[in-house]
C-alpha positions as CSV (number, residue, x, y, z in Angstrom):
1,M,0.0,0.0,0.0
2,W,1.3,3.5,-1.0
3,R,-0.1,6.8,0.1
4,C,-0.6,9.2,-2.8
5,V,0.3,12.9,-2.4
6,G,-0.8,14.0,-5.9
7,M,0.2,14.2,-9.5
8,R,2.7,16.5,-11.3
9,W,4.1,17.0,-14.8
10,D,7.8,16.4,-15.4
11,G,9.4,16.9,-18.8
12,G,6.0,17.1,-20.5
13,A,4.9,13.7,-19.0
14,P,2.5,13.0,-16.1
15,L,3.6,11.2,-12.9
16,L,2.0,10.2,-9.6
17,R,3.8,11.2,-6.4
18,W,3.8,9.1,-3.2
19,E,4.6,9.7,0.4
20,G,8.3,9.3,1.0
21,G,9.3,10.9,-2.3
22,R,8.6,8.0,-4.7
23,V,7.1,8.7,-8.1
24,S,5.4,6.6,-10.8
25,R,5.8,7.8,-14.3
26,L,2.7,7.2,-16.4
27,A,2.6,6.2,-20.1
28,Y,-0.3,6.3,-22.5
29,G,-1.7,2.9,-23.2
30,Q,-0.6,1.8,-19.8
31,D,-3.1,-0.3,-17.7
32,I,-3.9,1.2,-14.3
33,G,-5.8,-0.3,-11.4
34,F,-5.9,0.5,-7.7
35,R,-8.2,0.1,-4.7
36,A,-8.6,2.7,-1.9
37,L,-8.3,1.5,1.7
38,G,-9.2,2.9,5.0
39,E,-9.9,6.6,5.4
40,R,-8.5,9.6,3.6
41,G,-6.1,11.7,5.6
42,C,-4.9,15.3,5.2
43,V,-1.6,15.6,3.2
44,G,-0.3,18.4,5.4
45,A,1.1,21.8,4.2
46,R,4.3,23.1,2.7
47,G,6.0,19.7,3.0
48,N,5.0,19.1,6.6
49,P,2.6,16.5,7.8
50,C,-0.8,17.5,9.2
51,A,-0.2,18.2,13.0
52,A,-3.8,17.1,13.8
53,G,-3.8,13.9,11.6
54,A,-7.1,15.2,10.4
55,G,-9.4,13.4,8.0
56,V,-10.6,14.9,4.7
57,S,-13.8,14.6,2.7
58,G,-13.6,12.2,-0.3
59,R,-14.8,14.9,-2.6
60,S,-12.3,17.5,-1.6
61,T,-9.9,18.3,-4.5
62,G,-7.6,20.1,-2.0
63,G,-6.8,17.0,0.1
64,R,-6.2,19.2,3.1
65,C,-8.0,20.0,6.4
66,A,-9.0,23.7,6.9
67,E,-5.9,24.6,8.9
68,C,-3.4,23.0,6.5
69,A,-5.2,24.6,3.6
70,R,-4.7,28.0,5.3
71,L,-1.0,27.4,5.9
72,E,-0.5,26.2,2.3
73,R,-2.0,29.3,0.9
74,A,-0.4,31.7,3.4
75,H,2.6,32.4,1.1
76,S,0.8,31.8,-2.2
77,V,1.3,34.1,-5.2
78,A,-2.2,33.2,-6.3
79,A,-3.6,34.5,-3.1
80,D,-1.8,37.8,-3.5
81,T,0.0,37.3,-0.1
82,I,3.4,38.0,-1.6
83,A,4.1,41.5,-2.9
84,D,7.9,41.7,-2.8
85,D,8.8,38.5,-4.7
86,P,12.0,39.4,-6.6
87,R,11.5,36.8,-9.3
88,T,10.6,37.5,-12.9
89,Y,7.0,36.6,-13.8
90,R,5.3,36.0,-17.1
91,V,1.7,36.8,-18.1
92,Y,0.1,34.2,-20.4
93,L,-3.1,33.4,-22.3
94,A,-4.2,29.8,-21.9
95,W,-6.7,28.1,-24.4
96,F,-8.9,25.2,-23.2
97,G,-11.6,25.1,-25.9
98,V,-13.4,27.3,-28.5
99,G,-14.1,30.6,-26.8
100,M,-12.5,29.4,-23.5
101,I,-9.3,31.4,-22.9
102,K,-8.0,32.6,-19.5
103,V,-5.3,35.0,-18.4
104,G,-2.8,34.2,-15.7
105,I,0.7,34.6,-14.4
106,T,3.5,32.2,-13.5
107,A,7.1,32.5,-12.4
108,E,9.4,32.6,-15.5
109,A,11.7,30.0,-14.0
110,R,8.8,27.5,-14.1
111,G,8.5,27.6,-17.8
112,P,5.3,26.0,-19.1
113,A,4.8,23.8,-16.0
114,R,1.8,25.9,-14.8
115,L,0.1,25.6,-18.1
116,L,0.5,21.8,-18.1
117,E,-0.9,21.7,-14.5
118,Q,-4.0,23.6,-15.6
119,G,-4.6,21.5,-18.6
120,A,-4.1,24.3,-21.1
121,V,-4.3,22.8,-24.6
122,A,-2.6,25.8,-26.1
123,F,-1.0,29.0,-24.8
124,C,1.1,32.0,-25.5
125,W,3.2,34.4,-23.5
126,L,2.1,38.0,-23.3
127,G,4.8,39.7,-21.3
128,R,7.5,39.4,-18.6
129,G,8.5,41.5,-15.7
130,P,8.1,42.0,-11.9
131,L,5.3,40.4,-10.0
132,M,3.2,43.4,-9.4
133,A,3.5,44.6,-13.1
134,A,2.4,41.1,-14.2
135,R,-0.6,41.3,-11.8
136,R,-1.6,44.8,-13.1
137,T,-1.5,43.6,-16.6
138,E,-3.6,40.5,-15.7
139,E,-6.2,42.8,-14.1
140,L,-6.1,45.0,-17.2
141,L,-7.1,42.1,-19.5
142,R,-9.8,40.9,-17.1
143,H,-11.5,44.2,-17.1
144,A,-10.8,45.6,-20.6
145,L,-11.3,42.3,-22.6
146,K,-13.4,40.4,-20.1
147,V,-10.9,37.5,-20.0
148,P,-11.4,35.4,-16.9
149,D,-8.6,34.3,-14.7
150,R,-10.3,31.0,-13.8
151,I,-12.2,28.3,-15.7
152,P,-13.8,25.4,-13.9
153,Y,-12.2,22.0,-14.4
154,A,-15.6,20.5,-15.3
155,R,-15.9,22.8,-18.3
156,K,-12.4,22.0,-19.5
157,R,-13.2,18.2,-19.3
158,E,-16.4,18.4,-21.3
159,V,-14.8,20.3,-24.3
160,R,-11.6,18.3,-24.2
161,H,-13.1,15.3,-26.1
162,A,-14.1,17.3,-29.3
163,L,-11.4,19.9,-29.9
164,P,-10.6,21.7,-33.2
165,G,-7.2,21.3,-34.7
166,A,-4.0,23.0,-33.6
167,D,-4.2,25.6,-36.3
168,V,-7.7,26.7,-35.1
169,R,-6.4,26.9,-31.5
170,A,-3.4,29.0,-32.6
171,R,-5.5,31.4,-34.6
172,E,-8.0,32.0,-31.7
173,I,-5.3,32.6,-29.2
174,E,-3.4,34.9,-31.5
175,A,-6.4,37.0,-32.1
176,L,-6.8,37.7,-28.3
177,Y,-3.0,38.3,-28.1
178,R,-3.3,41.0,-30.7
179,S,-6.1,42.7,-28.8
180,A,-4.2,42.4,-25.5
181,V,-1.0,44.0,-26.7
182,G,-2.9,46.8,-28.3
183,L,-4.5,47.9,-25.0
184,P,-3.4,51.1,-23.4
185,G,-2.4,51.0,-19.7
186,W,0.1,48.2,-19.7
187,A,2.5,48.4,-16.7
188,E,5.7,50.2,-17.9
189,T,7.9,47.6,-16.3
190,L,6.3,44.7,-18.2
191,E,8.2,43.7,-21.3
192,P,5.9,42.5,-24.2
193,V,6.8,39.0,-25.5
194,E,6.6,38.3,-29.3
195,F,3.7,36.0,-30.2
196,A,4.3,32.3,-30.5
197,A,1.6,29.6,-30.0
198,Y,2.5,26.5,-28.0
199,D,0.4,23.4,-28.1
200,H,0.0,20.6,-25.6
201,G,-2.2,18.4,-27.8
202,D,0.5,15.8,-28.2
203,A,1.7,15.9,-24.6
204,F,-1.9,15.3,-23.4
205,R,-2.6,12.8,-26.2
206,L,-6.0,14.3,-26.9
207,D,-6.5,13.4,-30.6
208,G,-9.1,10.6,-30.9
209,L,-10.1,10.8,-27.3
210,P,-13.4,8.9,-26.9
211,A,-16.5,10.8,-25.7
212,L,-16.5,11.4,-22.0
213,S,-18.9,9.0,-20.2
214,G,-18.4,10.2,-16.6
215,T,-16.1,11.7,-14.0
216,V,-15.0,9.9,-10.8
217,A,-16.8,11.8,-8.0
218,E,-14.8,10.4,-5.0
219,L,-12.9,7.4,-3.8
220,V,-14.4,5.3,-1.0
221,D,-12.9,2.6,1.3
222,G,-12.6,-0.6,-0.8
223,G,-13.6,1.2,-4.1
224,T,-11.7,0.4,-7.2
225,V,-10.6,2.5,-10.2
226,A,-9.2,0.7,-13.2
227,G,-8.7,1.1,-17.0
228,R,-6.3,1.9,-19.7
229,L,-4.7,5.4,-19.7
230,C,-5.7,7.1,-23.0
231,A,-5.0,10.7,-22.2
232,A,-4.0,13.1,-19.4
233,A,-4.4,16.9,-19.0
234,G,-3.8,19.1,-16.0
235,P,-4.7,16.9,-12.9
236,D,-6.9,14.6,-14.9
237,L,-6.3,11.1,-16.2
238,H,-8.7,9.8,-18.9
239,L,-9.2,6.0,-18.5
240,L,-10.9,3.6,-20.8
241,A,-12.6,1.2,-18.4
242,A,-13.2,-2.5,-19.0
243,D,-16.9,-1.8,-19.7
244,G,-16.0,0.6,-22.5
245,R,-16.7,3.9,-20.7
246,C,-14.2,6.7,-20.9
247,L,-13.9,8.1,-17.4
248,A,-12.0,11.2,-16.1
249,L,-10.2,10.8,-12.8
250,D,-9.1,14.1,-11.1
251,T,-5.9,12.9,-9.4
252,R,-6.4,15.6,-6.7
253,L,-9.0,13.1,-5.3
254,L,-6.2,10.5,-4.8
255,S,-4.1,12.6,-2.3
256,G,-4.3,11.3,1.2
257,W,-5.5,7.8,0.3
258,E,-3.7,4.5,0.9
259,L,-3.8,2.7,-2.5
260,A,-3.4,-1.0,-3.2
261,P,-3.0,-2.6,-6.6
262,A,-6.1,-3.9,-8.5
263,P,-6.4,-5.7,-11.9
264,A,-6.6,-3.3,-14.8
265,D,-9.8,-5.1,-16.0
266,A,-11.5,-4.8,-12.6
267,P,-14.9,-3.0,-12.6
268,V,-15.0,0.6,-11.4
269,T,-16.8,0.6,-8.1
270,V,-16.4,4.2,-6.9
271,P,-19.2,6.8,-7.4
272,V,-19.1,8.3,-10.9
273,L,-20.9,11.4,-12.1
274,R,-22.5,10.9,-15.5
275,S,-21.4,13.5,-18.0
276,S,-22.4,14.8,-21.3
277,V,-21.7,18.0,-23.2
278,G,-23.5,20.9,-21.5
279,E,-25.0,18.9,-18.6
280,Q,-24.2,16.6,-15.7
281,G,-26.6,14.1,-14.3
282,G,-26.7,11.7,-11.3
283,L,-24.5,8.9,-10.3
284,F,-24.2,5.7,-12.3
């Protein structure tokens, strides 16, 4: 039994992380099967175990108790709690589907890691500079062009199974880039970056992805998840189950669980939320 602490992208490939520092690199076409055991525990904060040894709801994508979630976010750039970070930041536009583009910032040293983690199918850089200049430019785009800074994961999953080609993705993101760089009011210390479209279609293996049948809602004690890995994007694994369904598994639901091996052709026995484009129904 191994205790999962989440998923990350490394060198453009997904891998699962385990307590103690072990990792499992995932490969498309690979058979995956596991069974959850016991109760889900808090994964702690900032590399430290949860002092209270608290339990966590099976449906929580954070995987942390309230106190550890507060500590984890206490020095978060996303929470605007760091104003004097000396690192260089980049402003980006991330494309997830037709008409579905968001603006965000990331530390330049991280490269495209943040875009992979969010499941951005395509993206481009807008500018680079100090943190607060990047923040002001992000706000400018949100208000002037009505570009959101967040898109729900459920919406990303639904459109991921029927995407237009890379050329369409590039054209749509370039059009917004041209509008963005033409706006007055950019922070003076933010240096514009020349347009170039980057695409993660191959890294995510999204071409030919079967229609989404459902999304794993939570793990439960004794519940099994199994199937063949056909795609991955952001925190999601897309598995082709033995019964023919294509199921999305948000790996954030795995953190804090003890997992034991299960046959790859085992039936999926955890709650699954039925999905279809534009709507979500009850449990299977």
